[in-house]
Backbone as CSV, one residue per row, in Angstrom:
resi,resn,N_x,N_y,N_z,CA_x,CA_y,CA_z,C_x,C_y,C_z
1,MET,35.390,-37.756,50.331,34.541,-37.441,51.745,34.262,-36.588,52.187
2,SER,33.115,-36.100,52.451,32.699,-34.575,53.036,33.392,-34.733,54.539
3,TYR,33.448,-33.421,54.523,34.054,-33.274,56.326,32.980,-33.801,57.322
4,PHE,31.884,-33.814,57.263,31.209,-34.232,58.174,30.876,-35.897,58.258
5,ASP,31.320,-36.412,57.341,31.317,-37.672,57.209,32.366,-38.418,58.168
6,ASN,32.850,-37.395,58.827,33.985,-38.262,59.851,33.244,-38.247,61.161
7,LYS,33.422,-38.990,61.740,32.966,-39.105,63.212,33.438,-38.237,64.096
8,LYS,34.945,-37.623,64.201,35.365,-37.287,65.149,35.140,-35.609,64.769
9,ASN,35.293,-35.112,63.561,34.815,-34.111,62.742,33.368,-33.868,63.269
10,VAL,32.152,-34.328,63.512,31.064,-34.271,63.630,30.850,-33.929,65.062
11,HIS,31.554,-34.698,66.132,31.488,-34.380,67.419,32.477,-33.154,67.749
12,ASP,33.411,-33.114,67.279,34.029,-31.750,67.175,33.667,-30.451,67.409
13,TYR,32.266,-30.451,65.731,31.784,-29.534,65.637,30.252,-29.667,66.763
14,ILE,29.765,-30.533,67.176,28.906,-30.592,68.392,29.347,-29.676,69.460
15,LYS,30.813,-30.067,70.175,31.463,-29.107,70.880,31.616,-27.830,70.532
16,MET,31.966,-27.546,69.501,32.194,-26.538,69.070,31.018,-25.442,69.178
17,SER,29.967,-25.776,68.479,28.706,-24.964,68.632,27.728,-24.917,69.826
18,LYS,28.037,-25.871,70.965,27.471,-25.685,72.195,27.157,-24.271,72.399
19,GLY,25.926,-23.692,72.606,25.649,-22.632,73.144,25.024,-21.696,72.293
20,TYR,25.158,-22.336,70.845,24.345,-21.639,69.981,23.280,-22.121,69.355
21,ASP,22.358,-21.568,68.811,21.176,-21.731,67.969,20.246,-20.748,67.223
22,GLY,19.535,-21.355,66.774,18.865,-20.448,66.395,17.612,-19.898,66.552
23,ALA,17.331,-19.705,67.732,16.179,-19.133,68.406,15.734,-17.862,67.939
24,GLU,16.652,-17.127,68.022,16.420,-15.499,67.181,15.747,-15.686,65.875
25,LEU,16.363,-16.411,65.184,15.954,-16.525,63.310,14.532,-17.284,63.665
26,ILE,13.981,-18.048,64.390,13.314,-18.952,64.666,11.873,-17.881,65.064
27,ASN,12.166,-16.788,65.902,11.101,-16.033,66.291,10.840,-14.947,65.015
28,ILE,11.896,-14.756,64.448,11.564,-14.317,63.136,10.348,-15.130,62.053
29,LEU,10.720,-15.799,62.140,9.916,-17.187,61.106,8.268,-16.892,61.452
30,GLY,8.453,-17.150,62.978,7.296,-17.319,63.498,6.451,-16.167,63.069
31,LYS,6.568,-15.077,62.890,6.023,-13.949,62.610,5.505,-14.042,61.142
32,TYR,5.591,-14.792,60.424,5.181,-14.816,59.192,4.550,-16.457,59.166
33,LEU,5.029,-17.385,59.587,4.305,-18.926,59.318,3.806,-19.019,60.342
34,VAL,2.565,-19.509,60.056,1.361,-20.451,60.868,2.032,-21.500,61.528
35,LYS,1.620,-21.475,62.938,1.796,-22.445,63.566,1.196,-23.968,62.938
36,GLY,2.270,-24.937,63.008,1.629,-25.996,62.340,2.284,-26.345,60.967
37,SER,2.791,-25.507,60.264,3.336,-25.288,58.659,4.315,-26.455,58.955
38,MET,4.664,-26.587,57.617,5.164,-27.939,57.376,6.869,-27.152,57.202
39,VAL,7.833,-27.536,57.907,9.155,-26.820,57.661,10.438,-28.073,57.583
40,LEU,11.104,-27.802,56.531,12.300,-28.104,56.151,13.404,-27.679,56.774
41,GLU,14.260,-28.087,57.461,15.463,-27.641,58.086,16.392,-28.189,57.221
42,LEU,17.326,-27.173,56.633,18.284,-28.183,55.433,19.717,-27.969,56.485
43,GLY,20.669,-29.078,56.430,22.028,-28.848,57.283,21.889,-28.971,58.993
44,MET,20.842,-29.815,59.411,20.326,-29.712,60.862,21.718,-29.817,62.073
45,GLY,22.731,-30.376,61.453,23.872,-30.731,62.418,23.288,-31.366,63.294
46,PRO,23.581,-31.094,64.483,23.155,-32.086,65.883,21.597,-31.768,66.086
47,GLY,21.095,-30.837,65.505,19.438,-30.967,65.744,18.984,-29.952,66.729
48,LYS,19.950,-28.713,67.222,19.048,-28.070,68.312,17.968,-26.848,67.675
49,ASP,18.370,-26.532,66.245,17.237,-25.636,65.766,16.335,-26.957,65.607
50,LEU,16.253,-27.938,65.084,15.103,-28.748,65.191,14.399,-28.961,65.722
51,ASP,15.169,-29.054,67.186,14.201,-29.252,68.455,13.010,-28.185,68.333
52,ILE,13.667,-26.887,68.224,12.892,-25.424,68.373,12.155,-25.345,67.595
53,LEU,11.981,-25.780,66.349,11.296,-25.524,64.821,10.021,-26.726,65.433
54,ALA,10.488,-27.729,66.208,9.190,-28.999,66.327,8.136,-28.464,67.198
55,ARG,8.717,-27.629,68.208,7.716,-27.056,69.111,6.827,-26.119,68.501
56,LEU,6.868,-25.473,67.378,5.710,-24.725,66.340,5.526,-25.428,65.465
57,PHE,6.429,-26.317,64.562,5.731,-26.461,63.186,5.922,-28.045,62.950
58,LYS,5.101,-28.509,62.312,5.748,-30.213,61.509,7.250,-29.967,61.036
59,ALA,8.329,-30.277,61.338,9.564,-30.062,61.157,10.240,-31.211,60.952
60,THR,10.786,-31.250,59.841,11.696,-32.302,58.909,13.040,-31.937,58.977
61,GLY,13.890,-32.792,59.665,15.343,-32.357,59.683,15.864,-33.197,58.106
62,SER,16.893,-32.601,57.937,17.759,-32.862,56.929,19.318,-32.668,57.001
63,ASP,20.233,-33.261,56.343,21.597,-33.261,56.415,22.016,-34.064,55.230
64,SER,23.448,-33.863,54.851,24.209,-34.730,54.161,25.050,-35.380,54.927
65,SER,25.257,-35.427,55.967,25.744,-36.221,56.963,24.761,-37.065,57.410
66,SER,25.213,-38.524,57.366,23.977,-39.675,57.968,24.587,-39.565,59.241
67,ILE,25.891,-39.285,59.807,26.428,-39.632,61.176,25.568,-38.553,61.837
68,PHE,25.080,-37.082,61.682,24.390,-36.140,62.155,23.004,-36.825,62.347
69,LEU,22.555,-37.558,61.593,21.093,-38.161,61.417,20.985,-39.325,62.306
70,GLU,21.856,-40.005,62.239,22.192,-41.090,63.420,22.231,-40.736,64.610
71,LEU,22.804,-39.734,65.010,22.695,-39.146,66.379,21.584,-38.580,66.833
72,TYR,21.201,-38.012,65.947,20.007,-37.164,66.564,18.486,-38.730,66.586
73,ARG,18.842,-39.531,65.563,17.792,-40.680,65.644,17.808,-41.271,66.983
74,ASP,19.298,-41.395,67.369,19.365,-42.338,68.640,18.367,-41.514,69.564
75,ASN,18.472,-40.689,69.556,17.557,-39.679,70.988,16.194,-39.412,70.536
76,HIS,15.871,-39.331,68.938,14.669,-38.776,68.787,14.040,-39.924,67.612
77,PRO,13.692,-41.408,68.206,13.268,-42.251,67.238,12.447,-41.989,66.197
78,ALA,11.387,-40.890,66.667,10.299,-40.544,66.119,10.435,-39.951,64.664
79,ALA,11.303,-39.111,64.917,11.736,-37.890,63.907,12.005,-38.143,62.504
80,ASP,11.285,-36.862,61.882,11.236,-37.084,60.323,12.682,-36.468,59.707
81,LEU,13.628,-37.510,59.376,14.756,-36.940,58.989,14.891,-37.533,57.086
82,LEU,15.611,-36.570,56.397,15.945,-36.759,55.226,17.522,-36.941,55.210
83,LEU,17.980,-37.425,54.217,19.597,-37.771,53.879,19.320,-36.717,52.462
84,LEU,19.898,-35.565,52.863,19.611,-34.523,51.722,20.689,-33.429,51.374
85,ASP,21.253,-33.085,50.127,22.591,-32.103,50.413,21.711,-31.112,49.628
86,ALA,22.229,-29.924,50.566,21.549,-28.640,50.197,21.682,-27.775,48.507
87,ARG,22.596,-28.677,48.011,22.784,-28.132,46.713,21.329,-28.849,45.846
88,THR,21.367,-29.939,46.016,20.187,-30.717,45.076,18.739,-30.977,45.540
89,ILE,18.720,-30.875,46.879,17.600,-31.005,47.669,16.625,-32.044,47.023
90,GLU,17.006,-33.277,46.590,16.518,-34.617,46.068,15.393,-35.082,46.766
91,THR,14.041,-34.534,46.993,12.939,-35.084,47.426,11.771,-34.621,46.808
92,GLU,10.600,-35.363,46.672,9.092,-35.020,45.922,8.278,-34.475,47.072
93,ARG,8.527,-34.516,47.910,7.761,-33.712,49.270,8.058,-32.314,49.154
94,LYS,6.650,-31.744,49.653,6.657,-29.978,49.589,6.518,-29.569,51.039
95,PHE,7.307,-28.162,51.422,7.377,-28.010,52.671,6.813,-26.565,52.176
96,ASP,6.158,-25.582,53.510,5.757,-24.423,53.679,6.737,-23.610,53.778
97,CYS,8.005,-24.147,54.507,9.319,-23.508,54.542,10.016,-24.119,54.456
98,ILE,11.361,-23.688,53.786,12.591,-24.071,54.319,13.723,-23.286,55.034
99,TYR,14.469,-24.083,55.950,15.136,-22.825,56.884,16.706,-23.445,56.899
100,SER,17.674,-22.741,57.216,18.689,-23.252,57.319,19.848,-22.063,58.120
101,ASN,20.431,-22.493,58.693,21.185,-21.461,59.733,22.626,-21.831,59.458
102,LYS,22.851,-21.025,59.189,24.732,-20.855,59.049,25.176,-22.359,57.744
103,VAL,24.500,-22.684,56.855,24.456,-24.118,56.097,24.595,-23.694,54.943
104,LEU,24.097,-22.661,54.091,24.413,-22.619,52.677,25.601,-21.690,52.412
105,HIS,26.263,-21.187,53.707,27.667,-20.305,53.151,28.639,-21.402,52.844
106,HIS,28.293,-22.814,52.664,29.397,-23.706,52.525,29.083,-23.871,50.986
107,LEU,28.337,-23.670,50.322,27.949,-23.644,48.912,28.640,-22.271,48.348
108,ALA,29.587,-23.039,47.043,29.852,-21.692,46.235,28.576,-21.095,45.675
109,LYS,29.148,-19.766,44.913,27.786,-18.752,44.762,26.665,-19.619,43.468
110,ASP,27.467,-20.314,42.669,26.772,-20.803,41.206,25.970,-21.713,42.012
111,GLU,26.430,-22.690,43.335,25.732,-23.406,43.895,24.525,-23.193,44.494
112,LEU,24.936,-21.996,45.172,23.735,-21.349,46.094,22.549,-21.128,44.856
113,ARG,22.848,-20.231,43.912,21.749,-20.055,42.875,21.045,-21.333,42.802
114,GLU,21.708,-22.456,42.469,20.929,-23.748,41.873,20.239,-23.985,43.232
115,SER,20.694,-23.965,44.427,20.267,-24.623,45.702,18.721,-24.109,45.757
116,PHE,18.855,-22.385,45.576,17.614,-21.490,45.785,16.549,-22.302,44.602
117,ALA,16.986,-22.441,43.480,16.196,-23.191,42.332,15.637,-23.972,43.009
118,ARG,16.148,-25.161,43.314,15.656,-26.586,43.582,14.673,-26.063,44.956
119,GLN,15.112,-25.085,45.449,14.074,-24.866,46.875,12.779,-24.257,46.561
120,LYS,12.889,-23.530,45.285,11.401,-23.013,44.730,10.656,-24.060,44.528
121,ARG,11.082,-25.052,43.785,10.776,-26.236,43.562,9.885,-26.974,44.450
122,THR,10.669,-26.687,45.686,10.254,-27.755,46.955,9.328,-26.951,47.935
123,LEU,9.017,-26.197,47.728,8.147,-24.863,48.481,6.777,-25.451,48.106
124,THR,5.690,-25.245,48.555,4.437,-24.781,48.312,3.317,-23.397,47.959
125,GLN,2.915,-23.173,47.582,2.727,-22.013,47.001,2.835,-20.807,47.913
126,ARG,3.171,-19.899,47.943,3.724,-18.820,48.731,4.701,-19.148,50.048
127,GLY,5.154,-19.961,49.695,6.090,-20.552,50.827,7.400,-19.867,51.162
128,LEU,7.818,-20.021,51.952,8.629,-19.156,52.592,10.059,-19.858,52.675
129,LEU,11.059,-18.832,52.582,12.578,-19.556,52.850,13.476,-18.781,53.823
130,LEU,14.165,-19.239,55.254,14.704,-18.152,56.291,16.090,-19.185,56.031
131,HIS,16.713,-18.149,55.433,18.544,-18.679,55.595,19.545,-17.753,56.355
132,SER,20.021,-18.162,56.891,21.372,-17.428,57.635,22.749,-17.516,56.963
133,PHE,23.624,-16.294,56.911,24.887,-16.391,56.350,25.831,-15.717,57.094
134,TRP,27.251,-15.766,57.006,28.314,-14.982,57.651,27.913,-13.489,57.045
135,TYR,28.501,-12.295,57.433,28.464,-10.927,56.899,29.883,-10.766,56.340
136,GLY,29.987,-10.636,55.220,31.224,-10.061,55.015,31.693,-10.271,52.926
137,SER,32.406,-9.812,52.934,32.779,-10.003,51.278,34.017,-10.943,50.791
138,LYS,34.390,-12.211,51.296,35.667,-13.071,51.201,34.813,-14.495,51.464
139,THR,35.951,-15.342,50.878,35.638,-16.987,51.323,36.770,-17.493,51.794
140,GLU,36.752,-17.997,52.693,38.155,-18.705,53.495,37.458,-20.137,53.355
141,GLU,38.362,-21.064,53.913,38.064,-22.739,53.805,39.069,-22.541,55.003
142,HIS,38.411,-23.924,55.797,38.590,-24.361,57.231,38.627,-25.784,57.286
143,HIS,39.738,-26.376,57.505,39.442,-28.085,57.533,39.067,-28.533,56.541
144,GLY,39.040,-28.190,54.970,38.287,-28.500,53.837,36.961,-27.869,53.621
145,LEU,36.510,-27.029,54.694,35.112,-26.648,54.693,35.352,-25.283,53.726
146,LYS,34.554,-24.997,53.137,34.232,-23.781,52.439,33.345,-22.436,52.737
147,PHE,33.550,-21.335,53.227,32.693,-20.677,53.715,32.731,-19.454,53.177
148,VAL,31.520,-19.322,52.875,31.292,-17.625,51.727,30.666,-16.957,52.471
149,PHE,31.405,-15.703,52.395,30.439,-14.342,53.496,29.648,-13.735,52.237
150,TYR,28.943,-12.965,52.723,27.875,-12.305,51.929,27.518,-10.908,52.638
151,THR,27.620,-10.033,51.704,27.046,-8.621,51.867,25.433,-8.416,51.817
152,GLU,24.653,-7.682,52.164,23.336,-7.478,51.959,23.164,-7.632,50.465
153,GLN,23.647,-6.719,49.663,23.326,-6.840,47.989,23.334,-8.078,47.423
154,GLU,24.207,-9.354,48.003,24.358,-10.235,46.917,23.204,-11.502,46.994
155,PRO,22.915,-11.381,48.209,21.721,-12.223,48.590,20.265,-11.725,47.181
156,LYS,20.305,-10.306,47.509,19.398,-9.847,46.912,19.451,-10.346,45.160
157,ASP,20.675,-9.987,44.727,20.872,-10.493,43.242,20.918,-12.146,42.703
158,LEU,20.929,-12.574,43.855,20.572,-14.016,43.649,19.045,-14.586,43.546
159,VAL,18.007,-13.658,44.361,16.780,-14.287,44.603,15.984,-12.940,43.897
160,LYS,16.442,-12.246,43.048,15.414,-10.931,43.017,14.460,-11.164,41.787
161,ASN,14.758,-12.270,41.033,13.878,-12.626,39.869,12.771,-14.219,40.457
162,ASP,13.106,-14.718,41.401,12.144,-15.584,42.066,11.512,-15.738,43.241
163,PHE,12.245,-14.886,44.075,11.412,-14.441,45.121,11.369,-13.281,45.698
164,GLU,10.105,-13.211,46.601,10.149,-11.610,47.389,10.550,-11.425,48.650
165,ILE,11.659,-10.955,48.981,11.988,-10.524,49.848,11.382,-9.732,51.090
166,LEU,11.145,-10.683,52.032,10.302,-10.049,53.147,11.552,-9.339,54.283
167,GLU,12.365,-9.639,54.650,13.260,-9.351,55.761,14.628,-9.762,55.283
168,LEU,15.831,-8.911,55.374,16.978,-9.053,55.264,17.836,-8.195,55.900
169,GLN,18.219,-8.697,57.210,18.748,-7.738,58.211,20.117,-8.542,58.875
170,ARG,20.566,-7.565,58.951,22.052,-8.090,59.875,21.569,-8.284,61.408
171,TYR,22.586,-9.290,61.930,22.285,-9.650,63.345,23.697,-9.881,63.636
172,THR,23.517,-10.235,65.260,24.770,-10.255,66.041,24.841,-11.924,66.483
173,GLU,25.727,-12.707,65.853,26.038,-13.989,66.412,27.255,-14.542,67.373
174,ILE,28.298,-13.780,66.922,29.309,-13.912,67.783,30.077,-12.495,68.147
175,GLU,30.378,-12.072,66.887,30.237,-10.499,66.858,29.411,-9.524,66.428
176,GLU,29.758,-8.242,66.867,28.686,-7.461,66.119,28.250,-7.008,65.094
177,SER,26.998,-7.454,64.310,26.544,-7.577,63.160,27.358,-8.650,62.150
178,ASP,27.730,-9.622,62.872,28.460,-10.488,62.013,27.883,-11.453,60.871
179,SER,26.760,-11.336,60.984,25.435,-12.290,60.616,24.427,-11.588,59.562
180,ILE,23.953,-12.291,58.443,22.684,-12.006,57.611,21.857,-12.907,58.034
181,CYS,20.405,-12.101,57.963,19.181,-13.381,58.040,18.447,-12.645,56.718
182,LEU,17.697,-13.631,55.949,17.133,-13.670,55.119,16.102,-14.180,54.662
183,LEU,14.901,-13.718,54.986,13.564,-14.250,54.545,12.803,-14.097,53.497
184,LEU,12.500,-14.862,52.957,11.943,-14.649,51.067,10.750,-15.363,50.970
185,ARG,9.669,-14.782,50.400,8.481,-15.964,49.817,8.385,-16.201,48.554
186,LYS,7.956,-17.303,48.402,7.872,-17.672,46.977,6.546,-16.801,46.320
187,PRO,6.485,-16.269,45.131,5.186,-15.437,44.361,4.424,-16.625,43.948
188,ALA,2.939,-15.586,44.129,1.793,-16.751,43.748,2.209,-17.195,42.335
């Protein structure tokens, strides 16, 4: 059983994440992606970023936790939601962009490489990826959840043969420069 397959853990996470959203990341995405484009959010959690994405794009939310999906659907019955694992991304649908905010850091580095390959197949021609990670060079575990931190070089090495890097920058979420934003384009 995954950490987020437990209702108490989901509700604890919702409380802990109060006040945080990906508005800054979505503003970066908006510089590259045409309004109305189809965007898939991996690991939508409580759906704060999905709400912002949906104002600009045709947004589809996904999570590996059916609890998060059910809670979101209770307040958004018409929402386009998918039960997806960020590693395998088992869907036949195609998207102009795949977005995640502090989700893929739960994957081991080999799983992240696999996820990028799956994402590439799920993107339309010249599609975009925007993902954020915690900055650093360590791996931690909290309550059974893995957190892999990345320096600027590691994501470059993972994607250099498959994607064009449009932006790779550090930004502040909680502490000064504690995060990395990675924006990629699938080559033609």
